[in-house]
TORTI-523435 format. One record per atom (N, C-alpha, C): x, y, z. Coordinates in steps of 0.1 Angstrom, whole numbers. Layout:
    east   north      up
       X       Y       Z
...
//
This chain:
    east   north      up
       8     -12       0
       0       0       0
       8      13       0
      21      11       3
      30      23       3
      32      28     -11
      31      20     -21
      33      24     -35
      20      28     -41
      17      41     -42
       4      45     -47
       4      53     -60
      15      50     -68
      15      57     -81
       4      52     -90
       0      61     -99
     -10      57    -109
      -6      46    -117
     -15      38    -121
     -12      26    -130
     -18      29    -144
     -10      26    -154
     -15      27    -167
     -15      13    -173
     -20      12    -185
     -22      -1    -192
      -8      -8    -193
       3      -1    -195
      16      -8    -197
      21     -14    -184
      18      -7    -172
      23     -13    -160
      16     -25    -155
       4     -28    -160
      -3     -40    -156
      -4     -50    -168
       3     -47    -178
       2     -56    -190
       5     -70    -186
      -4     -79    -190
      -3     -93    -188
      -8     -98    -174
     -11     -88    -165
     -16     -92    -152
     -31     -95    -152
     -39     -90    -161
     -53     -92    -162
     -61     -87    -150
     -56     -78    -143
     -63     -72    -131
     -72     -61    -135
     -81     -58    -126
     -91     -48    -129
     -86     -34    -126
     -73     -33    -123
     -67     -20    -119
     -69      -9    -129
     -70     -13    -142
     -72      -3    -152
     -85       4    -151
     -95      -2    -145
    -108       5    -142
    -107      14    -130
     -99      10    -121
     -98      18    -108
     -89      30    -110
     -77      28    -116
     -69      40    -118
     -57      42    -109
     -56      35     -98
     -45      36     -89
     -41      23     -83
     -28      21     -79
     -24       9     -73
     -32       7     -60
     -33      17     -52
     -40      16     -40
     -55      12     -42
     -61      18     -52
     -75      14     -55
     -76      -1     -59
     -66      -5     -67
     -65     -19     -71
     -64     -28     -59
     -55     -25     -50
     -54     -34     -38
     -67     -34     -30
     -73     -22     -29
     -85     -21     -22
     -97     -28     -28
     -99     -28     -41
    -110     -33     -47
    -108     -48     -52
     -97     -50     -59
     -95     -62     -66
     -89     -73     -57
     -81     -69     -47
     -74     -79     -39
     -66     -89     -47
     -60     -85     -57
     -52     -94     -65
     -60    -103     -75
     -72    -100     -78
     -80    -108     -87
     -75    -107    -101
     -76    -118    -108
     -72    -118    -123
     -85    -116    -131
     -83    -114    -143
     -95    -110    -152
    -107    -120    -151
    -104    -133    -152
    -115    -143    -150
    -121    -143    -137
    -113    -141    -126
    -118    -141    -113
    -127    -129    -111
    -123    -117    -117
    -131    -105    -116
    -144    -107    -123
    -144    -113    -134
    -157    -115    -141
    -166    -124    -133
    -161    -135    -128
    -169    -144    -119
    -174    -137    -107
    -166    -128    -101
    -170    -121     -89
    -181    -111     -93
    -180    -104    -104
    -190     -95    -108
    -203    -102    -112
    -202    -114    -118
    -214    -122    -121
    -221    -127    -108
    -213    -131     -98
    -218    -135     -86
    -225    -124     -79
    -219    -112     -78
    -225    -101     -72
    -237     -96     -79
    -237     -97     -92
    -249     -93    -100
    -261    -102     -96
    -258    -115     -95
    -268    -125     -91
    -273    -122     -77
    -263    -118     -68
    -267    -115     -54
    -276    -103     -54
    -273     -92     -62
    -282     -81     -62
    -296     -84     -67
    -297     -94     -77
    -310     -98     -82
    -317    -105     -71
    -311    -114     -63
    -317    -120     -52
    -322    -110     -41
    -313    -100     -39
    -316     -90     -29
    -329     -82     -34
    -329     -79     -47
    -341     -72     -53
    -354     -81     -50
    -353     -94     -53
    -365    -102     -51
    -368    -102     -36
    -359    -103     -27
    -361    -102     -13
    -368     -89      -9
    -363     -78     -14
    -370     -65     -11
    -384     -65     -16
    -387     -70     -28
    -401     -70     -33
    -409     -79     -24
    -404     -91     -20
    -412    -100     -11
    -415     -93       2
    -405     -87       8
    -407     -80      21
    -416     -68      20
    -416     -62       8
    -425     -50       6
    -439     -55       5
    -441     -66      -2
    -455     -71      -4
    -461     -76      10
    -452     -82      18
    -457     -86      31
    -460     -74      40
    -452     -64      39
    -455     -51      46
    -468     -45      42
    -471     -46      29
    -484     -40      24
    -495     -48      30
    -494     -61      32
    -504     -69      39
    -505     -65      53
    -494     -63      60
    -495     -58      74
    -501     -44      75
    -499     -36      65
    -506     -23      65
    -521     -24      64
    -525     -33      55
    -540     -35      54
    -546     -41      67
    -538     -50      73
    -543     -56      85
    -544     -46      96
    -534     -37      97
    -534     -26     107
    -546     -17     106
    -550     -14      93
    -562      -5      91
    -575     -13      93
    -575     -25      90
    -587     -33      91
    -591     -36     106
    -581     -41     114
    -584     -45     127
    -572     -43     136
    -573     -34     145
    -561     -31     154
    -558     -42     164
    -567     -51     166
    -564     -62     175
    -553     -71     170
    -550     -70     157
    -539     -77     151
    -526     -74     158
    -524     -61     160
    -512     -56     167
    -511     -61     181
    -522     -60     189
    -521     -64     203
    -520     -80     204
    -525     -87     194
    -524    -102     195
    -511    -107     190
    -505    -101     180
    -493    -106     174
    -480     -99     178
    -480     -86     179
    -468     -78     181
    -466     -73     196
    -476     -65     200
    -474     -58     212
    -481     -65     223
    -477     -78     226
    -484     -86     235
    -480     -83     250
    -469     -76     252
    -465     -72     265
    -474     -63     272
    -480     -54     265
    -490     -44     270
    -500     -42     260
    -509     -52     257
    -519     -50     246
    -529     -39     249
    -531     -35     261
    -540     -24     264
    -536     -11     258
    -523      -9     255
    -518       3     249
    -521       4     234
    -525      -7     228
    -528      -6     213
    -542      -2     211
    -543       9     203
    -557      14     199
    -557      16     184
    -568      21     179
    -570      23     165
    -560      33     159
    -558      44     167
    -548      54     162
    -534      49     161
    -530      41     171
    -516      36     171
    -515      26     160
    -525      18     157
    -525       8     146
    -524      15     133
    -532      25     131
    -531      33     118
    -518      39     116
    -512      45     127
    -499      51     126
    -488      40     122
    -489      29     128
    -481      17     125
    -483      13     110
    -495      13     106
    -498      10      92
    -492      19      82
    -493      32      85
    -487      42      76
    -472      41      76
    -466      39      87
    -451      37      88
    -447      25      80
    -455      14      81
    -452       1      74
    -454       3      59
    -464      11      55
    -466      13      41
    -455      22      35
    -451      32      42
    -439      40      38
    -427      32      36
    -424      23      46
    -412      14      44
    -414       5      32
    -426       0      30
    -429      -9      19
    -426      -2       6
    -431      10       4
    -429      18      -8
    -414      21     -11
    -407      24       0
    -392      27      -2
    -385      14      -6
    -388       3       1
    -382      -9      -3
    -385     -14     -17
    -397     -13     -21
    -401     -16     -35
    -394      -7     -45
    -393       5     -42
    -386      15     -51
    -371      11     -52
    -365       7     -41
    -351       3     -41
    -350     -10     -50
    -359     -19     -49
    -358     -31     -57
    -359     -28     -72
    -366     -18     -75
    -368     -13     -89
    -355      -7     -94
    -349       2     -85
    -337      10     -89
    -326       7     -79
    -321      -5     -78
    -312     -10     -68
    -298      -3     -68
    -295       3     -80
    -282       9     -81
    -282      24     -77
    -294      29     -73
    -295      43     -68
    -290      43     -54
    -278      48     -52
    -272      47     -39
    -279      55     -28
    -285      66     -31
    -293      74     -21
    -305      65     -16
    -312      60     -26
    -324      52     -23
    -319      39     -15
    -308      34     -19
    -303      22     -13
    -300      25       2
    -294      36       5
    -291      40      19
    -303      42      27
    -313      49      21
    -326      51      28
    -333      38      31
    -332      29      21
    -338      15      23
    -331       8      35
    -318       9      35
    -311       3      46
    -315       9      59
    -317      22      59
    -321      29      71
    -335      24      76
    -344      21      67
    -357      16      71
    -356       3      79
    -347      -5      75
    -345     -18      82
    -338     -15      95
    -329      -6      96
    -322      -3     109
    -333       3     118
    -342      12     113
    -352      18     122
    -362       7     127
    -365      -2     118
    -374     -13     122
    -368     -22     133
    -355     -25     131
    -348     -33     141
    -347     -26     154
    -344     -13     154
    -343      -5     166
    -357      -4     173
    -367      -2     165
    -381      -1     170
    -385     -14     178
    -383     -25     171
    -388     -38     178
    -379     -42     189
    -366     -39     188
    -357     -42     200
    -361     -33     212
    -363     -20     209
    -367     -11     220
    -381     -15     226
    -390     -19     218
    -403     -23     223
    -402     -36     232
    -393     -45     229
    -391     -57     237
    -382     -54     250
    -371     -47     248
    -361     -46     259
    -362     -33     267
    -367     -22     261
    -368     -10     268
    -382      -7     274
    -392      -7     265
    -405      -4     269
    -414     -15     274
    -410     -27     270
    -418     -39     275
    -432     -41     269
    -434     -34     258
    -448     -35     252
    -448     -47     243
    -437     -53     239
    -437     -65     231
    -429     -76     238
    -433     -88     236
    -426    -100     242
    -419    -107     231
    -409    -114     234
    -401    -121     223
    -409    -133     218
    -420    -131     211
    -428    -141     205
    -425    -142     190
    -431    -152     184
    -428    -153     169
    -433    -141     162
    -443    -134     167
    -448    -122     160
    -438    -110     160
    -429    -110     170
    -418    -100     171
    -405    -105     165
    -403    -118     168
    -390    -124     163
    -390    -124     147
    -401    -126     141
    -401    -126     126
    -396    -112     120
    -402    -101     125
    -397     -88     119
    -383     -85     123
    -379     -90     135
    -365     -88     139
    -355     -96     130
    -359    -108     127
    -351    -116     118
    -351    -111     103
    -362    -106      99
    -363    -100      85
    -354     -88      85
    -355     -79      95
    -347     -67      95
    -332     -71      96
    -328     -80     104
    -314     -84     106
    -309     -90      93
    -316     -99      86
    -311    -105      74
    -311     -95      63
    -320     -86      63
    -320     -75      53
    -309     -66      54
    -306     -62      66
    -294     -53      69
    -281     -60      64
    -280     -73      68
    -268     -80      64
    -267     -81      49
    -278     -85      42
    -278     -86      27
    -275     -72      21
    -281     -62      26
    -278     -49      20
    -264     -44      23
    -258     -47      34
    -244     -43      36
    -235     -51      26
    -238     -63      24
    -230     -71      14
    -232     -65       0
    -244     -62      -3
    -247     -56     -17
    -241     -42     -18
    -239     -35      -7
    -233     -22      -8
    -219     -22     -12
    -212     -33      -9
    -198     -35     -13
    -198     -36     -28
    -207     -43     -34
    -207     -44     -49
    -211     -31     -55
    -220     -24     -49
    -224     -11     -55
    -212      -1     -55
    -204      -2     -44
    -193       7     -44
    -183       3     -55
    -180      -9     -57
    -171     -14     -67
    -177     -10     -81
    -190     -12     -83
    -197      -9     -95
    -196       6     -98
    -198      14     -88
    -197      29     -90
    -184      33     -94
    -173      27     -89
    -159      31     -93
    -158      27    -108
    -162      15    -111
    -161      10    -125
    -169      19    -135
    -181      23    -131
    -190      32    -140
    -183      45    -141
    -178      51    -130
    -172      64    -131
    -160      64    -140
    -152      53    -140
    -140      52    -148
    -144      52    -163
    -155      44    -166
    -160      43    -180
    -165      56    -185
    -170      65    -176
    -175      78    -181
    -164      87    -184
    -153      86    -177
    -141      94    -179
    -134      89    -191
//
């Protein structure tokens, strides 16, 4: 990493590394980690497939959230029976509709991200929706005591956790893809 001089096509001739797309030896070490041309293509193909799986996951989570939204508007006892079982008396129609709108907004953001997964701003906002959901349910269980660790609460905690993990992995590919796209534009 001490040698950070720019790389040109002659200095990497025959190496088959993706450094030519990155533009510096440090960037090459950072992004490619010594990958050869074939390895890089396989890696990009794998990450492209990963992003497609992530897109499908986001659509599925979005559709389920829309169902939860409808359920929250239809009957607020759904929340007191499935989620907020620690203090079900605190659940009322207003709280259920507020939860429904919050869930609908998260659903729309996640579906939008699935459609345009390479939009980094939207990607970060989507990641934030999962972080907020995780924080909300953890605080309701461990801080406020309004929810108990039942399957109704563990399911959204697991979805949020897996989604955060998947989106953090996908973010690495988007960063590499952004560097590659930026170099192609120049």
